[in-house]
C-alpha positions in Angstrom: 2.4 14.3 17.4 1.2 15.8 14.1 -1.9 17.4 15.8 0.2 18.6 18.8 2.7 20.3 16.5 -0.1 21.8 14.4 -1.9 23.2 17.4 1.3 24.4 19.1 2.4 26.1 15.9 -0.8 28.1 15.8 -0.4 29.1 19.5 3.2 30.1 19.0 2.3 32.2 15.9 -0.4 34.0 17.9 2.1 35.0 20.5 5.1 35.9 18.2 3.1 38.1 15.7 2.6 40.5 18.6 6.1 41.8 18.1 7.7 40.0 15.1 7.1 39.9 11.3 6.6 36.2 11.2 4.4 33.9 9.1 3.0 30.4 9.7 5.3 29.0 7.0 8.4 30.2 8.9 7.5 28.4 12.1 9.0 24.9 12.0 9.0 22.6 14.9 11.5 19.8 14.8 12.8 17.2 17.2 15.8 18.1 19.3 19.0 16.0 18.9 18.7 14.8 22.5 15.3 14.6 24.3 17.1 15.9 27.5 17.4 19.2 25.6 13.7 19.4 25.0 10.9 17.7 23.1 10.7 20.2 20.2 13.1 22.8 18.8 12.2 26.2 17.2 14.8 28.0 15.0 12.7 31.0 14.1 15.2 33.4 15.7 17.7 33.0 12.9 15.5 34.1 9.9 14.1 36.9 12.1 17.6 38.1 12.9 18.4 38.4 9.2 15.2 40.4 8.6 15.7 42.6 11.6 19.5 42.8 11.4 20.0 41.9 15.0 21.4 39.1 17.2 19.4 35.7 17.0 19.9 35.1 20.7 18.3 38.5 21.6 15.3 37.5 19.5 15.2 34.0 21.1 15.2 35.5 24.6 12.3 37.8 23.8 10.4 34.9 22.1 10.8 32.8 25.2 9.3 35.6 27.2 6.3 35.8 24.8 5.8 32.0 24.9 5.9 31.9 28.7 2.8 30.2 30.2 1.6 28.8 26.9 -0.9 26.0 27.5 0.5 22.5 27.2 4.2 23.5 27.7 6.2 22.8 30.8 9.0 25.3 30.0 10.7 27.1 27.1 14.5 27.7 27.0 17.1 29.4 24.8 20.0 27.2 23.8 23.2 28.0 21.9 23.3 30.8 19.4 19.5 31.3 19.4 17.7 28.0 19.3 14.5 27.7 21.3 13.9 24.4 23.1 10.4 23.5 24.1 9.5 21.1 26.9 5.9 19.7 26.8 3.8 19.1 29.8 4.1 15.3 30.0 0.9 14.6 31.9 -1.3 16.9 29.7 0.3 15.4 26.5 -0.3 11.9 27.7 -3.8 12.7 28.7 -4.6 14.3 25.4 -3.1 11.4 23.4 -4.8 8.8 25.5 -8.2 10.4 25.2 -7.9 10.7 21.4 -6.5 7.2 20.6 -9.3 6.6 18.1 -8.8 10.0 16.3 -5.9 10.7 13.9 -5.8 14.5 13.8 -5.3 14.2 10.0 -7.6 15.7 7.4 -8.6 14.7 3.9 -7.4 16.8 1.0 -9.2 15.2 -2.0 -12.8 14.8 -3.0 -12.1 11.2 -4.0 -8.9 9.2 -4.6 -8.7 6.3 -7.0 -6.0 3.6 -6.4 -5.5 1.0 -9.1 -3.4 -1.9 -8.1 -2.8 -5.7 -8.6 -3.9 -5.8 -12.3 -2.8 -9.4 -13.0 -3.3 -10.7 -16.5 -6.1 -13.3 -16.1 -4.3 -16.0 -17.9 -2.5 -18.0 -15.2 -1.8 -18.1 -11.4 -0.5 -15.1 -9.6 3.2 -15.2 -8.8 5.3 -13.6 -6.0 5.9 -10.5 -8.0 2.2 -9.7 -8.1 2.2 -9.8 -4.3 4.5 -6.8 -4.1 2.1 -4.7 -6.3 -0.9 -5.8 -4.2 0.7 -5.2 -0.8 2.0 -1.8 -1.8 -1.3 -0.7 -3.3 -3.4 -2.0 -0.4 -1.1 -0.4 2.2 -1.4 2.9 0.3 -5.2 2.5 0.4 -5.2 1.9 4.1 -3.0 4.9 4.8 -5.1 7.2 2.7 -8.3 6.0 4.5 -6.6 6.4 7.9 -5.9 10.0 6.8 -9.6 10.4 6.2 -9.6 10.3 2.4 -12.5 8.7 0.4 -10.7 6.0 -1.6 -12.0 3.7 -4.5 -9.9 0.6 -5.1 -9.8 -0.6 -8.7 -8.2 -3.8 -10.1 -8.0 -3.5 -13.9 -8.7 -6.8 -15.8 -7.1 -7.1 -19.2 -9.4 -9.9 -20.3 -8.8 -9.4 -24.1 -5.0 -9.1 -24.0 -2.5 -11.2 -25.8 -1.7 -13.2 -22.7 -5.3 -14.4 -22.5 -5.2 -15.0 -26.2 -2.2 -17.3 -25.7 -4.1 -19.5 -23.2 -7.2 -19.6 -25.4 -5.0 -20.6 -28.3 -3.5 -23.4 -26.2 -6.9 -24.7 -25.0 -8.6 -24.6 -28.4 -5.7 -25.5 -30.7 -3.2 -27.5 -28.7 -5.6 -29.3 -26.4 -8.7 -29.2 -28.6 -10.9 -28.4 -25.7 -14.5 -27.2 -25.7 -16.1 -24.8 -23.3 -17.7 -27.7 -21.4 -14.3 -29.3 -21.1 -13.1 -26.4 -18.9 -15.2 -27.5 -16.0 -13.8 -31.0 -16.3 -10.2 -29.9 -15.6 -9.4 -31.4 -12.2 -6.3 -29.4 -11.5 -6.5 -25.8 -10.1 -7.4 -23.9 -13.3 -5.0 -21.1 -12.7 -2.2 -23.6 -12.1 -3.2 -25.6 -15.2 -3.1 -22.4 -17.3 0.3 -21.5 -15.8 1.9 -24.6 -17.3 -0.1 -24.3 -20.5 1.0 -20.7 -21.0 4.7 -21.8 -20.9 4.0 -24.5 -23.5 2.1 -22.1 -25.8 5.0 -19.6 -25.6 7.5 -22.2 -26.7 5.1 -23.4 -29.5 4.5 -20.0 -30.9 8.2 -19.0 -30.9 8.9 -21.3 -33.8 5.6 -21.8 -35.6 4.5 -19.1 -38.1 1.2 -20.8 -38.8 0.4 -20.8 -35.1 1.2 -17.2 -34.8 -1.3 -16.4 -37.6 -4.0 -18.4 -35.9 -3.2 -16.5 -32.6 -3.6 -13.1 -34.4 -7.0 -14.4 -35.8 -8.1 -15.3 -32.3 -7.1 -11.9 -31.0 -9.3 -10.1 -33.5 -12.2 -12.4 -32.8 -11.9 -11.8 -29.1 -11.8 -8.0 -29.5 -14.8 -8.1 -31.8 -16.8 -10.5 -29.5 -19.7 -12.8 -30.4 -17.5 -15.8 -31.3 -16.5 -19.1 -29.8 -13.0 -17.6 -29.2 -14.6 -14.6 -27.3 -16.7 -17.0 -25.3 -13.6 -19.0 -24.4 -11.7 -15.8 -23.4 -14.6 -14.7 -21.2 -14.8 -18.1 -19.4 -11.1 -18.4 -19.0 -10.5 -14.9 -17.7 -13.4 -15.0 -15.2 -12.3 -18.4 -13.8 -8.8 -17.2 -13.3 -9.9 -13.8 -12.0 -11.8 -15.6 -9.2 -8.6 -17.5 -8.4 -6.6 -14.3 -8.2 -9.2 -12.6 -5.9 -9.1 -15.7 -3.7 -5.3 -15.5 -3.5 -5.4 -11.9 -2.6 -8.1 -12.5 0.0 -5.6 -14.7 1.8 -3.7 -11.5 2.4 -6.9 -9.6 3.3 -6.7 -7.5 0.2 -10.0 -6.4 -1.3 -11.3 -4.3 -4.2 -14.3 -2.1 -5.0 -14.5 -2.5 -8.7 -13.0 -4.6 -11.5 -13.0 -2.5 -14.8 -12.5 -4.8 -17.8 -10.7 -4.2 -21.1 -13.5 -6.0 -22.9 -16.0 -3.4 -21.6 -13.8 -0.5 -22.7 -13.7 -2.0 -26.2 -17.4 -2.7 -26.5 -18.5 0.7 -25.0 -16.0 2.4 -27.4 -14.3 4.4 -24.7 -11.2 4.6 -27.0 -13.2 5.9 -30.0 -14.5 8.8 -27.8 -11.0 9.6 -26.5 -9.6 9.3 -30.0 -12.0 11.9 -31.3 -11.1 14.2 -28.4 -7.3 13.7 -29.1 -7.8 14.6 -32.8 -10.0 17.6 -32.2 -7.7 19.1 -29.6 -4.6 18.6 -31.8 -3.1 16.4 -29.1 -2.2 13.8 -31.8 -1.7 14.2 -35.5 -1.5 12.0 -38.5 2.2 11.4 -39.5 3.0 11.5 -43.2 6.6 10.7 -43.3 9.4 8.5 -41.9 8.8 5.3 -39.8 5.6 6.7 -38.4 3.9 7.5 -41.7 0.2 6.7 -41.6 0.2 6.5 -37.8 -1.5 8.9 -35.3 1.3 10.2 -33.1 1.7 12.4 -30.0 4.5 14.8 -29.6 6.4 14.3 -26.4 8.1 16.8 -24.1 11.6 16.1 -22.6 11.7 12.5 -23.9 14.4 10.9 -26.2 11.5 9.6 -28.3 10.0 12.8 -29.7 6.9 11.1 -31.0 4.8 8.3 -29.6 2.6 6.2 -31.8 -0.9 6.1 -30.4 -2.7 4.5 -33.4 -0.7 2.3 -35.8 -0.9 2.6 -39.6 -3.2 -0.4 -39.7 -5.7 1.3 -37.5 -5.1 -0.7 -34.3 -4.7 1.3 -31.1 -1.6 0.8 -28.9 -1.7 0.0 -25.2 -0.9 3.5 -24.2 -3.8 4.9 -26.3 -6.3 2.7 -24.4 -4.6 3.8 -21.1 -5.2 7.4 -22.0 -8.9 6.7 -22.5 -9.0 4.7 -19.2 -7.3 7.5 -17.3 -9.8 10.0 -18.7 -12.6 7.8 -17.4 -11.0 7.6 -13.9 -11.1 11.4 -13.7 -14.7 11.5 -15.1 -13.5 13.3 -18.3 -15.1 10.9 -20.9 -18.7 11.8 -20.1 -19.4 8.1 -20.1 -19.4 5.3 -17.5 -19.5 1.5 -17.5 -22.5 -0.6 -16.5 -21.9 -2.7 -13.4 -22.9 -6.0 -11.9 -21.9 -7.8 -8.7 -19.0 -10.2 -9.3 -18.7 -11.8 -5.9 -19.5 -11.2 -2.3 -16.7 -10.1 0.0 -17.9 -10.6 3.5 -21.3 -9.1 2.8 -19.9 -6.4 0.5 -20.3 -6.6 -3.3 -17.2 -6.4 -5.5 -18.5 -4.9 -8.8 -17.3 -5.7 -12.3 -17.8 -3.6 -15.4 -20.3 -4.6 -18.1 -20.9 -3.4 -21.6 -24.6 -4.1 -21.3 -27.3 -2.3 -19.3 -27.9 -3.8 -15.8 -30.5 -2.9 -13.1 -27.8 -1.7 -10.7 -27.5 2.1 -10.1 -23.9 2.2 -9.0 -21.1 4.4 -10.4 -17.4 4.5 -10.1 -14.5 6.6 -11.4 -14.6 10.4 -11.4 -11.8 10.8 -8.9 -9.9 14.0 -8.1 -6.6 12.1 -7.8 -5.4 8.8 -9.2 -2.6 6.5 -8.2 -1.6 3.8 -10.7 0.5 1.1 -9.0 2.5 -0.3 -11.9 6.1 -1.6 -12.0 9.0 0.7 -12.9 9.2 -0.9 -16.4 6.0 1.0 -17.3 7.4 4.4 -16.3 7.7 5.7 -19.8 4.2 4.7 -20.8 2.8 6.3 -17.7 4.5 9.6 -18.7 2.9 9.4 -22.1 -0.5 9.0 -20.4 0.1 12.1 -18.3 1.3 13.9 -21.5 -1.9 12.9 -23.2 -4.0 14.6 -20.4 -1.9 17.7 -20.7 -2.3 17.8 -24.4 -6.1 17.6 -24.0 -6.0 20.6 -21.7 -6.4 18.7 -18.4 -3.4 20.1 -16.6 -4.9 19.7 -13.1 -5.7 16.0 -13.7 -2.3 15.4 -15.3 -0.7 16.8 -12.1 -2.8 14.5 -10.0 -1.9 11.4 -12.0 0.6 9.6 -9.8 2.6 6.6 -11.1 3.4 4.5 -8.0 6.3 2.6 -9.4 8.2 -0.2 -7.9 11.0 -2.6 -8.8 10.6 -6.3 -9.7 10.8 -9.3 -7.5 13.5 -11.6 -8.7 14.5 -15.0 -7.5 17.7 -16.3 -6.0 19.0 -19.4 -7.9 18.6 -21.4 -4.7 14.9 -20.5 -4.6 14.5 -21.5 -8.3 16.1 -24.9 -7.5 13.8 -25.2 -4.5 10.7 -25.1 -6.8 12.3 -27.7 -9.1 12.9 -25.6 -12.1 15.8 -26.6 -14.3 18.2 -23.7 -15.0 21.5 -23.6 -16.9 24.9 -23.6 -15.2 25.3 -20.0 -16.3 22.0 -19.0 -14.5 23.1 -20.8 -11.3 26.1 -18.4 -11.1 23.9 -15.3 -11.3 22.9 -13.3 -8.2 19.2 -13.5 -9.2 16.9 -14.6 -12.0 14.0 -12.6 -13.2 10.4 -13.9 -12.9 9.2 -15.0 -16.3 5.7 -16.3 -16.8 6.5 -17.3 -20.4 9.4 -19.4 -19.2 7.5 -20.7 -16.2 10.1 -19.3 -13.8 8.5 -17.9 -10.7 7.1 -18.8 -7.3 3.3 -19.1 -7.4 1.8 -16.8 -4.8 -0.4 -19.6 -3.4 2.5 -22.0 -3.2 4.4 -19.4 -1.1 1.4 -18.9 1.2 0.8 -22.6 1.5 4.4 -23.2 2.6 4.3 -20.3 5.1 1.0 -21.5 6.5 2.3 -25.0 6.8 5.4 -23.9 8.8 3.3 -21.5 10.9 0.7 -24.2 11.7 3.4 -26.6 12.9 4.6 -24.0 15.4 1.0 -23.1 16.5 0.2 -26.8 17.0 3.2 -27.1 19.4 2.3 -24.0 21.4 -1.5 -24.3 21.4 -2.5 -27.9 20.9 -5.8 -27.5 22.7 -7.2 -24.9 20.3 -9.7 -26.1 17.7 -8.1 -27.0 14.4 -10.0 -24.2 12.6 -8.6 -21.6 15.1 -5.1 -22.9 14.6 -5.4 -22.8 10.8 -6.7 -19.2 11.0 -3.8 -18.2 13.2 -1.4 -19.8 10.8 -3.0 -18.0 7.9 -2.6 -14.6 9.7 1.0 -15.3 10.5 1.8 -16.3 6.9 0.1 -13.2 5.6 2.0 -11.0 8.0 5.3 -12.6 6.9 4.6 -11.8 3.3 3.2 -8.3 3.7 6.0 -7.1 6.0 8.6 -8.6 3.6 7.1 -6.7 0.7 6.9 -3.4 2.5 10.2 -3.2 4.4 12.3 -2.6 1.3 12.5 0.7 -0.6 10.0 0.4 -3.5 12.6 1.1 -6.2 15.0 -1.5 -4.9 15.0 -5.0 -6.4 13.7 -7.7 -4.0 15.6 -10.9 -4.4 13.2 -13.4 -3.0 14.6 -16.2 -0.9 12.6 -18.8 0.9 14.9 -18.8 4.0 14.5 -15.1 4.5 10.8 -15.1 3.9 10.2 -18.0 6.2 12.3 -16.5 9.1 9.8 -15.8 11.9 12.3 -13.9 14.0 14.0 -10.5 13.8 12.5 -7.7 11.6 9.5 -9.6 10.4 5.7 -9.5 10.4 5.4 -12.4 12.9 7.6 -10.6 15.4 5.3 -7.6 15.3 2.3 -10.0 15.8 4.1 -11.7 18.7 4.6 -8.3 20.4 0.9 -7.4 20.1 -0.1 -10.9 21.4 2.2 -10.4 24.3 0.6 -7.1 25.1 -2.9 -8.7 25.1 -1.6 -11.5 27.4 -0.7 -8.9 30.0 -4.3 -7.6 30.0 -5.6 -11.2 30.2 -3.4 -12.0 33.1 -4.3 -8.8 34.9 -7.9 -9.7 34.6 -7.3 -13.2 35.9 -5.1 -12.1 38.8 -7.2 -9.2 40.1 -10.6 -10.2 38.9 -11.1 -6.8 37.1 -11.9 -6.4 33.4 -8.9 -4.3 32.2 -11.0 -2.3 29.8 -13.4 -1.3 32.5 -10.5 -0.5 34.8 -9.0 1.8 32.2 -12.3 3.5 31.6 -12.6 4.3 35.3 -9.1 5.8 35.7 -9.1 9.6 36.0 -6.1 10.7 34.0 -6.2 14.1 35.9 -5.1 12.2 39.0 -2.2 10.4 37.3 1.0 11.5 39.1 4.0 10.9 36.8 6.2 12.2 39.6 5.8 8.7 41.1 8.2 7.4 38.4 11.9 7.2 39.0 14.0 9.5 36.8 15.0 6.5 34.7 11.5 5.2 34.3 10.2 8.7 33.7 12.5 9.1 30.7 11.8 5.6 29.3 8.0 6.3 29.7 8.3 9.6 27.9 10.5 8.2 25.1 8.0 5.4 24.5 4.9 7.7 24.5 6.5 10.4 22.2 7.7 7.8 19.8 4.3 6.0 19.6 2.6 9.4 19.1 4.6 9.8 15.8 2.3 7.4 13.9 0.3 10.1 12.2 3.5 11.8 10.9 4.9 8.5 9.7 1.7 7.9 7.7 1.9 11.3 6.1 5.6 10.7 5.2 4.7 7.3 3.8 2.0 8.8 1.6 4.1 11.7 0.4 7.1 9.5 -0.5 5.1 6.4 -1.5 7.5 4.5 0.7 6.2 2.2 3.4 9.6 0.9 4.7 9.5 3.8 7.2 6.1 2.7 8.5 7.4 -0.9 8.8 10.5 0.3 10.6 8.5 2.6 12.9 6.3 -0.4 13.9 9.3 -2.7 14.5 11.0 0.0 16.6 7.8 0.5 18.6 7.7 -3.2 19.4 11.4 -3.2 20.5 10.8 -0.2 22.7 7.8 -1.8 24.3 9.6 -5.1 24.9 12.5 -3.2 26.5 10.1 -1.1 28.7 8.1 -4.1 29.9 11.3 -6.0 30.7 12.4 -3.2 33.0 9.0 -2.2 34.4 6.7 -5.1 35.0 3.0 -4.6 35.6 1.5 -7.6 37.3 4.3 -7.9 39.9 4.2 -4.2 40.9 3.0 -3.7 44.4 2.5 0.1 44.2 -1.0 0.6 42.8 -0.2 4.0 41.3 2.8 2.8 39.5 0.9 -0.3 38.3 -1.8 2.0 37.0 0.6 4.2 35.1 2.3 1.2 33.5 -1.0 -0.5 32.6 -2.2 2.7 30.9 1.2 3.0 29.1 1.0 -0.5 27.6 -2.6 -0.1 26.7 -1.7 3.1 24.8 1.1 1.3 23.1 -1.2 -1.7 22.3 -3.7 0.6 20.6 -1.1 2.5 18.5 0.6 -0.8 17.6 -2.7 -2.3 16.4 -3.4 0.8 14.3 0.1 0.5 12.7 -0.4 -3.2 12.0 -3.8 -2.6 10.4 -2.2 0.0 8.1 0.1 -2.7 6.8 -2.8 -5.2 6.6 -1.4 -7.3 9.5 -3.9 -9.0 11.8 -3.2 -9.8 15.4 -3.8 -13.5 16.1 -5.7 -14.8 19.1 -2.5 -16.7 20.2 0.9 -17.5 18.9 
């Protein structure tokens, strides 16, 4: 519908400018309150009446005369005080949309967009909260690419951060392990470190000597070339592989993995620090609590100054984030080196390196950047933008987008279900926050395992003759759909209270329901082929849409057909709304409603049992059209259509 509106708007403008002082911006096409009144409404008569000091209905009547005979329109009418209702030519509209099913009608606006998401500290297994970040980020990437944008997907790896230091401390000091011992750990390494991280947090909380040793380990890791740095490298890489494997279960992929260690070794921060000082973006404070610190003045914030470099010379997280954001926009004049980290179905996933490599690949230098980071980091993201402004990069600051979202919490019932002891007070709370330090959280792989187990049991009952590997793949796809839809259907700034019963519900407004609708559509094609001995795709290719006679439809079916086609044609506009608002609940709801409309249509107007060949052809074309749109919408949400369900 987006392309139809755009083209129609241009045609309307070309007619109206013959007599009226009207601009493109003033022509707005909107849906009518009732489709019986028309497909689109135009209210241009009202602003023109103000300009020309005349009656809106008089202008509307003349506008209708000017628009008479416009290609693609059935008729144009005046309604009420001066509204113009437009009726589209249904056969031509359907023909155009059907012939352009593989084209979006959308156009890119940026040279290159960078989306950074997931960003899990490589110190323990991913938990359910991380899945929300990854699902939101990956869906944004898919929508941008659908729009035609060139998108680079980054997953930042903080491989020298304090969380990694905690695990290194636990392995070296509490468990006295050597590097070679790491390969002897029989448990899943990311799960092993999950439990270890909780133990370390408790140990450090009341042990001053241990805290001093941790600080020493942190310095050695940041400087590199030490046993501690070797430990951090090995630990972070092993857990990173586990994280990528977890995300692959949801069909989430990345282009490049920039590492904190590379930023430190290549001295990105030092270059950014010099720029910040030279430009006056930061200054050395000489008084008060910030004496001896390099600080940045902030606009419109309660905290008027933000410390970028502490008095002991150590840089804050936000300082490094400013340097990293500068690299993303290609403003540092420096790049990482890169090497392949793993193979993703024949495509290399690259990781940054501080040392020269033989690979001539480059990343970064985007024209727009989305950082998918939870809402608790909103203030720091504002400081990063302020840093770019202070450096004189106003355009890049304006195109730095913080895609924020709320946390995923747990219902007390879910906490009990994963055998975590909680206090009586906590049991009375509506929800409990996920806490890696306390060990409170649902591991992402545990959730997916349970979903797959439940799905496989159902697949085994319905399709016992399928090979086991096929049944397992179907179960994986169903589990992934359940999680992805669950994470997308809520407003991003609303807290998700995770509950097993809701997540495992395979009926209602869920991912598996959408998959079932798509599988049902495909079964119609398969049965058509079996019953009539005709390949349905070949049949559709041979149909001449010019000869389709929609007058064959009864008034009731004609309206239901039109409602379904017009609704399905709104996918492009839904994608644009989703990108603009960074809200994918609308896309999820659109897809759910499309499935409901299809199921209702097919219930009332069967295909295989229809004796009238012209009616059967129209209905087959209709459900093929819906199938293609539905599959596009599912792909945007990262939901695959199983072979069977």
